[in-house]
PDB file of N, CA, C and O in Angstrom:
ATOM      1  N   MET A   1      20.872  39.685  67.448  1.00  0.00           N
ATOM      2  CA  MET A   1      20.611  40.590  66.350  1.00  0.00           C
ATOM      3  C   MET A   1      19.748  39.858  65.325  1.00  0.00           C
ATOM      4  O   MET A   1      19.946  38.669  65.072  1.00  0.00           O
ATOM      5  N   VAL A   2      18.802  40.564  64.745  1.00  0.00           N
ATOM      6  CA  VAL A   2      17.903  40.018  63.749  1.00  0.00           C
ATOM      7  C   VAL A   2      18.407  40.414  62.368  1.00  0.00           C
ATOM      8  O   VAL A   2      18.809  41.556  62.148  1.00  0.00           O
ATOM      9  N   GLN A   3      18.382  39.472  61.451  1.00  0.00           N
ATOM     10  CA  GLN A   3      18.761  39.771  60.078  1.00  0.00           C
ATOM     11  C   GLN A   3      17.506  39.780  59.224  1.00  0.00           C
ATOM     12  O   GLN A   3      16.592  38.983  59.436  1.00  0.00           O
ATOM     13  N   ALA A   4      17.469  40.697  58.247  1.00  0.00           N
ATOM     14  CA  ALA A   4      16.311  40.795  57.370  1.00  0.00           C
ATOM     15  C   ALA A   4      16.763  41.213  55.977  1.00  0.00           C
ATOM     16  O   ALA A   4      17.689  42.008  55.813  1.00  0.00           O
ATOM     17  N   ILE A   5      16.097  40.666  55.000  1.00  0.00           N
ATOM     18  CA  ILE A   5      16.304  41.109  53.627  1.00  0.00           C
ATOM     19  C   ILE A   5      15.144  42.042  53.322  1.00  0.00           C
ATOM     20  O   ILE A   5      13.982  41.651  53.439  1.00  0.00           O
ATOM     21  N   ILE A   6      15.453  43.275  52.930  1.00  0.00           N
ATOM     22  CA  ILE A   6      14.405  44.261  52.700  1.00  0.00           C
ATOM     23  C   ILE A   6      14.520  44.846  51.300  1.00  0.00           C
ATOM     24  O   ILE A   6      15.596  44.870  50.703  1.00  0.00           O
ATOM     25  N   ASN A   7      13.406  45.307  50.803  1.00  0.00           N
ATOM     26  CA  ASN A   7      13.372  46.031  49.532  1.00  0.00           C
ATOM     27  C   ASN A   7      13.010  47.474  49.842  1.00  0.00           C
ATOM     28  O   ASN A   7      11.981  47.735  50.465  1.00  0.00           O
ATOM     29  N   ILE A   8      13.844  48.411  49.413  1.00  0.00           N
ATOM     30  CA  ILE A   8      13.570  49.826  49.630  1.00  0.00           C
ATOM     31  C   ILE A   8      13.618  50.546  48.292  1.00  0.00           C
ATOM     32  O   ILE A   8      14.265  50.100  47.345  1.00  0.00           O
ATOM     33  N   ASN A   9      12.917  51.671  48.239  1.00  0.00           N
ATOM     34  CA  ASN A   9      12.930  52.442  46.989  1.00  0.00           C
ATOM     35  C   ASN A   9      14.184  53.312  46.921  1.00  0.00           C
ATOM     36  O   ASN A   9      14.965  53.365  47.870  1.00  0.00           O
ATOM     37  N   LYS A  10      14.366  53.992  45.794  1.00  0.00           N
ATOM     38  CA  LYS A  10      15.580  54.794  45.581  1.00  0.00           C
ATOM     39  C   LYS A  10      15.699  55.930  46.587  1.00  0.00           C
ATOM     40  O   LYS A  10      16.792  56.238  47.062  1.00  0.00           O
ATOM     41  N   LYS A  11      14.565  56.552  46.907  1.00  0.00           N
ATOM     42  CA  LYS A  11      14.585  57.676  47.848  1.00  0.00           C
ATOM     43  C   LYS A  11      15.028  57.206  49.236  1.00  0.00           C
ATOM     44  O   LYS A  11      15.855  57.854  49.878  1.00  0.00           O
ATOM     45  N   ALA A  12      14.482  56.088  49.692  1.00  0.00           N
ATOM     46  CA  ALA A  12      14.872  55.544  50.995  1.00  0.00           C
ATOM     47  C   ALA A  12      16.351  55.171  50.997  1.00  0.00           C
ATOM     48  O   ALA A  12      17.047  55.380  51.990  1.00  0.00           O
ATOM     49  N   ASN A  13      16.824  54.625  49.896  1.00  0.00           N
ATOM     50  CA  ASN A  13      18.232  54.270  49.778  1.00  0.00           C
ATOM     51  C   ASN A  13      19.118  55.508  49.888  1.00  0.00           C
ATOM     52  O   ASN A  13      20.150  55.481  50.559  1.00  0.00           O
ATOM     53  N   ARG A  14      18.710  56.599  49.223  1.00  0.00           N
ATOM     54  CA  ARG A  14      19.480  57.852  49.312  1.00  0.00           C
ATOM     55  C   ARG A  14      19.508  58.378  50.732  1.00  0.00           C
ATOM     56  O   ARG A  14      20.545  58.825  51.221  1.00  0.00           O
ATOM     57  N   ILE A  15      18.356  58.320  51.395  1.00  0.00           N
ATOM     58  CA  ILE A  15      18.280  58.809  52.777  1.00  0.00           C
ATOM     59  C   ILE A  15      19.203  57.987  53.674  1.00  0.00           C
ATOM     60  O   ILE A  15      19.918  58.543  54.508  1.00  0.00           O
ATOM     61  N   LEU A  16      19.188  56.686  53.505  1.00  0.00           N
ATOM     62  CA  LEU A  16      20.077  55.835  54.312  1.00  0.00           C
ATOM     63  C   LEU A  16      21.541  56.133  54.033  1.00  0.00           C
ATOM     64  O   LEU A  16      22.364  56.124  54.948  1.00  0.00           O
ATOM     65  N   ASN A  17      21.872  56.398  52.769  1.00  0.00           N
ATOM     66  CA  ASN A  17      23.256  56.763  52.435  1.00  0.00           C
ATOM     67  C   ASN A  17      23.648  58.086  53.085  1.00  0.00           C
ATOM     68  O   ASN A  17      24.781  58.240  53.541  1.00  0.00           O
ATOM     69  N   ILE A  18      22.719  59.043  53.130  1.00  0.00           N
ATOM     70  CA  ILE A  18      23.001  60.338  53.776  1.00  0.00           C
ATOM     71  C   ILE A  18      23.220  60.143  55.271  1.00  0.00           C
ATOM     72  O   ILE A  18      24.165  60.691  55.838  1.00  0.00           O
ATOM     73  N   VAL A  19      22.347  59.363  55.914  1.00  0.00           N
ATOM     74  CA  VAL A  19      22.486  59.096  57.350  1.00  0.00           C
ATOM     75  C   VAL A  19      23.796  58.371  57.619  1.00  0.00           C
ATOM     76  O   VAL A  19      24.504  58.681  58.577  1.00  0.00           O
ATOM     77  N   LYS A  20      24.107  57.416  56.779  1.00  0.00           N
ATOM     78  CA  LYS A  20      25.358  56.659  56.912  1.00  0.00           C
ATOM     79  C   LYS A  20      26.569  57.597  56.843  1.00  0.00           C
ATOM     80  O   LYS A  20      27.497  57.477  57.643  1.00  0.00           O
ATOM     81  N   ALA A  21      26.557  58.520  55.893  1.00  0.00           N
ATOM     82  CA  ALA A  21      27.668  59.465  55.748  1.00  0.00           C
ATOM     83  C   ALA A  21      27.705  60.463  56.904  1.00  0.00           C
ATOM     84  O   ALA A  21      28.773  60.764  57.438  1.00  0.00           O
ATOM     85  N   LYS A  22      26.544  60.968  57.283  1.00  0.00           N
ATOM     86  CA  LYS A  22      26.469  61.979  58.345  1.00  0.00           C
ATOM     87  C   LYS A  22      27.043  61.462  59.664  1.00  0.00           C
ATOM     88  O   LYS A  22      27.776  62.175  60.349  1.00  0.00           O
ATOM     89  N   TYR A  23      26.709  60.225  60.014  1.00  0.00           N
ATOM     90  CA  TYR A  23      27.150  59.662  61.283  1.00  0.00           C
ATOM     91  C   TYR A  23      28.395  58.783  61.144  1.00  0.00           C
ATOM     92  O   TYR A  23      28.806  58.131  62.103  1.00  0.00           O
ATOM     93  N   ASP A  24      28.991  58.767  59.956  1.00  0.00           N
ATOM     94  CA  ASP A  24      30.194  57.981  59.684  1.00  0.00           C
ATOM     95  C   ASP A  24      30.003  56.520  60.103  1.00  0.00           C
ATOM     96  O   ASP A  24      30.788  55.964  60.871  1.00  0.00           O
ATOM     97  N   LEU A  25      28.939  55.922  59.575  1.00  0.00           N
ATOM     98  CA  LEU A  25      28.596  54.549  59.913  1.00  0.00           C
ATOM     99  C   LEU A  25      29.244  53.575  58.940  1.00  0.00           C
ATOM    100  O   LEU A  25      29.620  53.952  57.830  1.00  0.00           O
ATOM    101  N   LYS A  26      29.372  52.332  59.357  1.00  0.00           N
ATOM    102  CA  LYS A  26      30.014  51.315  58.527  1.00  0.00           C
ATOM    103  C   LYS A  26      29.085  50.750  57.459  1.00  0.00           C
ATOM    104  O   LYS A  26      29.522  50.417  56.358  1.00  0.00           O
ATOM    105  N   ASN A  27      27.787  50.645  57.795  1.00  0.00           N
ATOM    106  CA  ASN A  27      26.858  50.038  56.840  1.00  0.00           C
ATOM    107  C   ASN A  27      25.451  50.616  56.986  1.00  0.00           C
ATOM    108  O   ASN A  27      25.179  51.412  57.885  1.00  0.00           O
ATOM    109  N   LYS A  28      24.575  50.202  56.091  1.00  0.00           N
ATOM    110  CA  LYS A  28      23.207  50.714  56.095  1.00  0.00           C
ATOM    111  C   LYS A  28      22.395  50.155  57.263  1.00  0.00           C
ATOM    112  O   LYS A  28      21.409  50.764  57.678  1.00  0.00           O
ATOM    113  N   SER A  29      22.793  49.024  57.785  1.00  0.00           N
ATOM    114  CA  SER A  29      22.095  48.476  58.958  1.00  0.00           C
ATOM    115  C   SER A  29      22.184  49.446  60.128  1.00  0.00           C
ATOM    116  O   SER A  29      21.204  49.669  60.838  1.00  0.00           O
ATOM    117  N   GLU A  30      23.363  50.018  60.321  1.00  0.00           N
ATOM    118  CA  GLU A  30      23.535  51.005  61.386  1.00  0.00           C
ATOM    119  C   GLU A  30      22.710  52.246  61.091  1.00  0.00           C
ATOM    120  O   GLU A  30      22.168  52.858  62.011  1.00  0.00           O
ATOM    121  N   ALA A  31      22.606  52.627  59.825  1.00  0.00           N
ATOM    122  CA  ALA A  31      21.802  53.785  59.445  1.00  0.00           C
ATOM    123  C   ALA A  31      20.320  53.527  59.723  1.00  0.00           C
ATOM    124  O   ALA A  31      19.604  54.414  60.188  1.00  0.00           O
ATOM    125  N   ILE A  32      19.875  52.320  59.436  1.00  0.00           N
ATOM    126  CA  ILE A  32      18.476  51.964  59.728  1.00  0.00           C
ATOM    127  C   ILE A  32      18.220  52.040  61.224  1.00  0.00           C
ATOM    128  O   ILE A  32      17.160  52.504  61.644  1.00  0.00           O
ATOM    129  N   ASN A  33      19.171  51.593  62.035  1.00  0.00           N
ATOM    130  CA  ASN A  33      19.015  51.673  63.489  1.00  0.00           C
ATOM    131  C   ASN A  33      18.884  53.121  63.944  1.00  0.00           C
ATOM    132  O   ASN A  33      18.043  53.429  64.789  1.00  0.00           O
ATOM    133  N   ILE A  34      19.707  54.015  63.394  1.00  0.00           N
ATOM    134  CA  ILE A  34      19.643  55.436  63.754  1.00  0.00           C
ATOM    135  C   ILE A  34      18.288  56.018  63.372  1.00  0.00           C
ATOM    136  O   ILE A  34      17.651  56.707  64.170  1.00  0.00           O
ATOM    137  N   VAL A  35      17.856  55.738  62.154  1.00  0.00           N
ATOM    138  CA  VAL A  35      16.582  56.286  61.667  1.00  0.00           C
ATOM    139  C   VAL A  35      15.419  55.781  62.526  1.00  0.00           C
ATOM    140  O   VAL A  35      14.531  56.560  62.874  1.00  0.00           O
ATOM    141  N   THR A  36      15.411  54.510  62.866  1.00  0.00           N
ATOM    142  CA  THR A  36      14.305  53.982  63.668  1.00  0.00           C
ATOM    143  C   THR A  36      14.330  54.523  65.092  1.00  0.00           C
ATOM    144  O   THR A  36      13.271  54.740  65.680  1.00  0.00           O
ATOM    145  N   GLU A  37      15.506  54.746  65.656  1.00  0.00           N
ATOM    146  CA  GLU A  37      15.588  55.336  66.993  1.00  0.00           C
ATOM    147  C   GLU A  37      15.031  56.758  66.984  1.00  0.00           C
ATOM    148  O   GLU A  37      14.285  57.139  67.886  1.00  0.00           O
ATOM    149  N   GLU A  38      15.390  57.540  65.970  1.00  0.00           N
ATOM    150  CA  GLU A  38      14.868  58.903  65.876  1.00  0.00           C
ATOM    151  C   GLU A  38      13.364  58.889  65.643  1.00  0.00           C
ATOM    152  O   GLU A  38      12.646  59.729  66.185  1.00  0.00           O
ATOM    153  N   TYR A  39      12.887  57.956  64.852  1.00  0.00           N
ATOM    154  CA  TYR A  39      11.448  57.818  64.618  1.00  0.00           C
ATOM    155  C   TYR A  39      10.738  57.549  65.935  1.00  0.00           C
ATOM    156  O   TYR A  39       9.703  58.150  66.224  1.00  0.00           O
ATOM    157  N   ALA A  40      11.288  56.659  66.721  1.00  0.00           N
ATOM    158  CA  ALA A  40      10.676  56.310  68.005  1.00  0.00           C
ATOM    159  C   ALA A  40      10.595  57.529  68.913  1.00  0.00           C
ATOM    160  O   ALA A  40       9.588  57.728  69.592  1.00  0.00           O
ATOM    161  N   GLU A  41      11.638  58.342  68.932  1.00  0.00           N
ATOM    162  CA  GLU A  41      11.659  59.520  69.791  1.00  0.00           C
ATOM    163  C   GLU A  41      10.680  60.590  69.319  1.00  0.00           C
ATOM    164  O   GLU A  41      10.033  61.242  70.138  1.00  0.00           O
ATOM    165  N   GLU A  42      10.568  60.774  68.011  1.00  0.00           N
ATOM    166  CA  GLU A  42       9.788  61.871  67.465  1.00  0.00           C
ATOM    167  C   GLU A  42       8.328  61.527  67.200  1.00  0.00           C
ATOM    168  O   GLU A  42       7.454  62.371  67.396  1.00  0.00           O
ATOM    169  N   ILE A  43       8.053  60.334  66.769  1.00  0.00           N
ATOM    170  CA  ILE A  43       6.740  60.021  66.252  1.00  0.00           C
ATOM    171  C   ILE A  43       5.868  59.211  67.207  1.00  0.00           C
ATOM    172  O   ILE A  43       4.666  59.461  67.306  1.00  0.00           O
ATOM    173  N   LEU A  44       6.448  58.257  67.900  1.00  0.00           N
ATOM    174  CA  LEU A  44       5.638  57.394  68.751  1.00  0.00           C
ATOM    175  C   LEU A  44       4.933  58.197  69.825  1.00  0.00           C
ATOM    176  O   LEU A  44       5.462  59.190  70.326  1.00  0.00           O
ATOM    177  N   GLU A  45       3.756  57.767  70.167  1.00  0.00           N
ATOM    178  CA  GLU A  45       2.969  58.464  71.179  1.00  0.00           C
ATOM    179  C   GLU A  45       3.689  58.412  72.517  1.00  0.00           C
ATOM    180  O   GLU A  45       4.325  57.412  72.850  1.00  0.00           O
ATOM    181  N   PRO A  46       3.585  59.497  73.287  1.00  0.00           N
ATOM    182  CA  PRO A  46       4.342  59.571  74.552  1.00  0.00           C
ATOM    183  C   PRO A  46       4.019  58.433  75.517  1.00  0.00           C
ATOM    184  O   PRO A  46       4.899  57.999  76.261  1.00  0.00           O
ATOM    185  N   GLN A  47       2.781  57.940  75.523  1.00  0.00           N
ATOM    186  CA  GLN A  47       2.449  56.889  76.479  1.00  0.00           C
ATOM    187  C   GLN A  47       3.169  55.581  76.180  1.00  0.00           C
ATOM    188  O   GLN A  47       3.142  54.659  76.995  1.00  0.00           O
ATOM    189  N   LEU A  48       3.810  55.492  75.026  1.00  0.00           N
ATOM    190  CA  LEU A  48       4.565  54.291  74.698  1.00  0.00           C
ATOM    191  C   LEU A  48       6.016  54.383  75.163  1.00  0.00           C
ATOM    192  O   LEU A  48       6.734  53.384  75.139  1.00  0.00           O
ATOM    193  N   ARG A  49       6.447  55.548  75.580  1.00  0.00           N
ATOM    194  CA  ARG A  49       7.834  55.735  75.997  1.00  0.00           C
ATOM    195  C   ARG A  49       7.992  55.488  77.494  1.00  0.00           C
ATOM    196  O   ARG A  49       7.145  55.909  78.283  1.00  0.00           O
ATOM    197  N   PRO A  50       9.069  54.808  77.894  1.00  0.00           N
ATOM    198  CA  PRO A  50       9.289  54.525  79.318  1.00  0.00           C
ATOM    199  C   PRO A  50       9.399  55.792  80.168  1.00  0.00           C
ATOM    200  O   PRO A  50       8.934  55.813  81.308  1.00  0.00           O
ATOM    201  N   GLU A  51      10.014  56.854  79.621  1.00  0.00           N
ATOM    202  CA  GLU A  51      10.154  58.083  80.412  1.00  0.00           C
ATOM    203  C   GLU A  51       8.802  58.734  80.691  1.00  0.00           C
ATOM    204  O   GLU A  51       8.651  59.446  81.684  1.00  0.00           O
ATOM    205  N   TYR A  52       7.813  58.496  79.819  1.00  0.00           N
ATOM    206  CA  TYR A  52       6.477  59.013  80.057  1.00  0.00           C
ATOM    207  C   TYR A  52       5.847  58.299  81.249  1.00  0.00           C
ATOM    208  O   TYR A  52       5.169  58.930  82.060  1.00  0.00           O
ATOM    209  N   ILE A  53       6.060  57.013  81.360  1.00  0.00           N
ATOM    210  CA  ILE A  53       5.518  56.237  82.485  1.00  0.00           C
ATOM    211  C   ILE A  53       6.099  56.757  83.802  1.00  0.00           C
ATOM    212  O   ILE A  53       5.374  56.890  84.788  1.00  0.00           O
ATOM    213  N   LYS A  54       7.409  57.054  83.823  1.00  0.00           N
ATOM    214  CA  LYS A  54       8.039  57.596  85.033  1.00  0.00           C
ATOM    215  C   LYS A  54       7.432  58.949  85.377  1.00  0.00           C
ATOM    216  O   LYS A  54       7.126  59.221  86.538  1.00  0.00           O
ATOM    217  N   LYS A  55       7.255  59.805  84.355  1.00  0.00           N
ATOM    218  CA  LYS A  55       6.688  61.135  84.581  1.00  0.00           C
ATOM    219  C   LYS A  55       5.259  61.022  85.103  1.00  0.00           C
ATOM    220  O   LYS A  55       4.864  61.770  85.997  1.00  0.00           O
ATOM    221  N   LEU A  56       4.494  60.103  84.558  1.00  0.00           N
ATOM    222  CA  LEU A  56       3.123  59.897  84.992  1.00  0.00           C
ATOM    223  C   LEU A  56       3.075  59.456  86.444  1.00  0.00           C
ATOM    224  O   LEU A  56       2.208  59.887  87.204  1.00  0.00           O
ATOM    225  N   GLY A  57       4.013  58.593  86.828  1.00  0.00           N
ATOM    226  CA  GLY A  57       4.092  58.154  88.219  1.00  0.00           C
ATOM    227  C   GLY A  57       4.354  59.309  89.168  1.00  0.00           C
ATOM    228  O   GLY A  57       3.766  59.372  90.248  1.00  0.00           O
ATOM    229  N   LYS A  58       5.240  60.230  88.771  1.00  0.00           N
ATOM    230  CA  LYS A  58       5.520  61.402  89.598  1.00  0.00           C
ATOM    231  C   LYS A  58       4.297  62.299  89.720  1.00  0.00           C
ATOM    232  O   LYS A  58       4.013  62.834  90.792  1.00  0.00           O
ATOM    233  N   ILE A  59       3.576  62.458  88.616  1.00  0.00           N
ATOM    234  CA  ILE A  59       2.373  63.306  88.628  1.00  0.00           C
ATOM    235  C   ILE A  59       1.316  62.707  89.548  1.00  0.00           C
ATOM    236  O   ILE A  59       0.643  63.433  90.280  1.00  0.00           O
ATOM    237  N   LYS A  60       1.168  61.380  89.513  1.00  0.00           N
ATOM    238  CA  LYS A  60       0.170  60.718  90.354  1.00  0.00           C
ATOM    239  C   LYS A  60       0.475  60.897  91.832  1.00  0.00           C
ATOM    240  O   LYS A  60      -0.440  60.925  92.655  1.00  0.00           O
ATOM    241  N   LYS A  61       1.760  61.020  92.181  1.00  0.00           N
ATOM    242  CA  LYS A  61       2.157  61.171  93.580  1.00  0.00           C
ATOM    243  C   LYS A  61       1.948  62.590  94.102  1.00  0.00           C
ATOM    244  O   LYS A  61       1.920  62.802  95.314  1.00  0.00           O
ATOM    245  N   GLU A  62       1.802  63.567  93.202  1.00  0.00           N
ATOM    246  CA  GLU A  62       1.624  64.955  93.615  1.00  0.00           C
ATOM    247  C   GLU A  62       0.275  65.139  94.306  1.00  0.00           C
ATOM    248  O   GLU A  62      -0.710  64.477  93.979  1.00  0.00           O
ATOM    249  N   LYS A  63       0.263  66.037  95.249  1.00  0.00           N
ATOM    250  CA  LYS A  63      -0.965  66.325  95.989  1.00  0.00           C
ATOM    251  C   LYS A  63      -1.803  67.319  95.185  1.00  0.00           C
ATOM    252  O   LYS A  63      -1.281  68.291  94.639  1.00  0.00           O
ATOM    253  N   SER A  64      -3.097  67.061  95.122  1.00  0.00           N
ATOM    254  CA  SER A  64      -3.980  67.958  94.373  1.00  0.00           C
ATOM    255  C   SER A  64      -4.300  69.204  95.193  1.00  0.00           C
ATOM    256  O   SER A  64      -4.186  69.202  96.418  1.00  0.00           O
ATOM    257  N   VAL A  65      -4.694  70.248  94.509  1.00  0.00           N
ATOM    258  CA  VAL A  65      -5.032  71.512  95.148  1.00  0.00           C
ATOM    259  C   VAL A  65      -6.503  71.788  94.894  1.00  0.00           C
ATOM    260  O   VAL A  65      -6.937  71.834  93.743  1.00  0.00           O
ATOM    261  N   LYS A  66      -7.271  71.972  95.954  1.00  0.00           N
ATOM    262  CA  LYS A  66      -8.689  72.267  95.805  1.00  0.00           C
ATOM    263  C   LYS A  66      -8.854  73.768  95.634  1.00  0.00           C
ATOM    264  O   LYS A  66      -8.398  74.555  96.464  1.00  0.00           O
ATOM    265  N   VAL A  67      -9.510  74.153  94.551  1.00  0.00           N
ATOM    266  CA  VAL A  67      -9.700  75.577  94.285  1.00  0.00           C
ATOM    267  C   VAL A  67     -11.172  75.979  94.344  1.00  0.00           C
ATOM    268  O   VAL A  67     -11.482  77.168  94.414  1.00  0.00           O
ATOM    269  N   GLY A  68     -12.060  75.026  94.316  1.00  0.00           N
ATOM    270  CA  GLY A  68     -13.484  75.345  94.387  1.00  0.00           C
ATOM    271  C   GLY A  68     -14.046  75.639  93.013  1.00  0.00           C
ATOM    272  O   GLY A  68     -14.185  74.741  92.182  1.00  0.00           O
ATOM    273  N   SER A  69     -14.365  76.885  92.782  1.00  0.00           N
ATOM    274  CA  SER A  69     -14.999  77.276  91.520  1.00  0.00           C
ATOM    275  C   SER A  69     -13.968  77.790  90.518  1.00  0.00           C
ATOM    276  O   SER A  69     -12.798  77.983  90.847  1.00  0.00           O
ATOM    277  N   LEU A  70     -14.427  78.004  89.307  1.00  0.00           N
ATOM    278  CA  LEU A  70     -13.570  78.566  88.269  1.00  0.00           C
ATOM    279  C   LEU A  70     -13.134  79.980  88.652  1.00  0.00           C
ATOM    280  O   LEU A  70     -12.004  80.382  88.374  1.00  0.00           O
ATOM    281  N   GLY A  71     -14.017  80.722  89.280  1.00  0.00           N
ATOM    282  CA  GLY A  71     -13.675  82.066  89.740  1.00  0.00           C
ATOM    283  C   GLY A  71     -12.538  82.050  90.743  1.00  0.00           C
ATOM    284  O   GLY A  71     -11.636  82.886  90.686  1.00  0.00           O
ATOM    285  N   ASN A  72     -12.584  81.088  91.668  1.00  0.00           N
ATOM    286  CA  ASN A  72     -11.498  80.951  92.652  1.00  0.00           C
ATOM    287  C   ASN A  72     -10.185  80.594  91.978  1.00  0.00           C
ATOM    288  O   ASN A  72      -9.126  81.089  92.364  1.00  0.00           O
ATOM    289  N   LEU A  73     -10.256  79.729  90.965  1.00  0.00           N
ATOM    290  CA  LEU A  73      -9.058  79.351  90.238  1.00  0.00           C
ATOM    291  C   LEU A  73      -8.450  80.562  89.545  1.00  0.00           C
ATOM    292  O   LEU A  73      -7.236  80.761  89.586  1.00  0.00           O
ATOM    293  N   ARG A  74      -9.286  81.365  88.915  1.00  0.00           N
ATOM    294  CA  ARG A  74      -8.793  82.572  88.245  1.00  0.00           C
ATOM    295  C   ARG A  74      -8.162  83.539  89.245  1.00  0.00           C
ATOM    296  O   ARG A  74      -7.117  84.127  88.968  1.00  0.00           O
ATOM    297  N   LYS A  75      -8.795  83.704  90.403  1.00  0.00           N
ATOM    298  CA  LYS A  75      -8.245  84.599  91.420  1.00  0.00           C
ATOM    299  C   LYS A  75      -6.885  84.101  91.906  1.00  0.00           C
ATOM    300  O   LYS A  75      -5.966  84.883  92.146  1.00  0.00           O
ATOM    301  N   ARG A  76      -6.785  82.790  92.042  1.00  0.00           N
ATOM    302  CA  ARG A  76      -5.561  82.192  92.571  1.00  0.00           C
ATOM    303  C   ARG A  76      -4.371  82.376  91.615  1.00  0.00           C
ATOM    304  O   ARG A  76      -3.248  82.626  92.054  1.00  0.00           O
ATOM    305  N   TYR A  77      -4.632  82.249  90.296  1.00  0.00           N
ATOM    306  CA  TYR A  77      -3.542  82.281  89.340  1.00  0.00           C
ATOM    307  C   TYR A  77      -3.552  83.520  88.450  1.00  0.00           C
ATOM    308  O   TYR A  77      -2.833  83.573  87.453  1.00  0.00           O
ATOM    309  N   GLU A  78      -4.355  84.506  88.802  1.00  0.00           N
ATOM    310  CA  GLU A  78      -4.424  85.732  88.021  1.00  0.00           C
ATOM    311  C   GLU A  78      -3.127  86.514  88.176  1.00  0.00           C
ATOM    312  O   GLU A  78      -2.591  86.647  89.277  1.00  0.00           O
ATOM    313  N   MET A  79      -2.642  87.021  87.072  1.00  0.00           N
ATOM    314  CA  MET A  79      -1.415  87.818  87.123  1.00  0.00           C
ATOM    315  C   MET A  79      -1.755  89.230  87.567  1.00  0.00           C
ATOM    316  O   MET A  79      -2.731  89.825  87.108  1.00  0.00           O
ATOM    317  N   LYS A  80      -0.951  89.743  88.448  1.00  0.00           N
ATOM    318  CA  LYS A  80      -1.205  91.098  88.977  1.00  0.00           C
ATOM    319  C   LYS A  80      -0.209  92.071  88.452  1.00  0.00           C
ATOM    320  O   LYS A  80      -0.266  93.254  88.788  1.00  0.00           O
TER     321      LYS A  80
END
């Protein structure tokens, strides 16, 4: 575990207190961990996530479909 001394503003402190209360956490360190995990899930680009790499691998293994022209593609997937 890494220890750090940080300076946060009043708003960030309030947010950490809310997260701490919401998840019934023991300290603000746990609240920071929760906030950073949610940030990683919501904000980080998908190519940085391990599950994206797995999904990309599955897509690469799929067989491509030759449709020819744009007209053929439209005919193939046109709703009737």
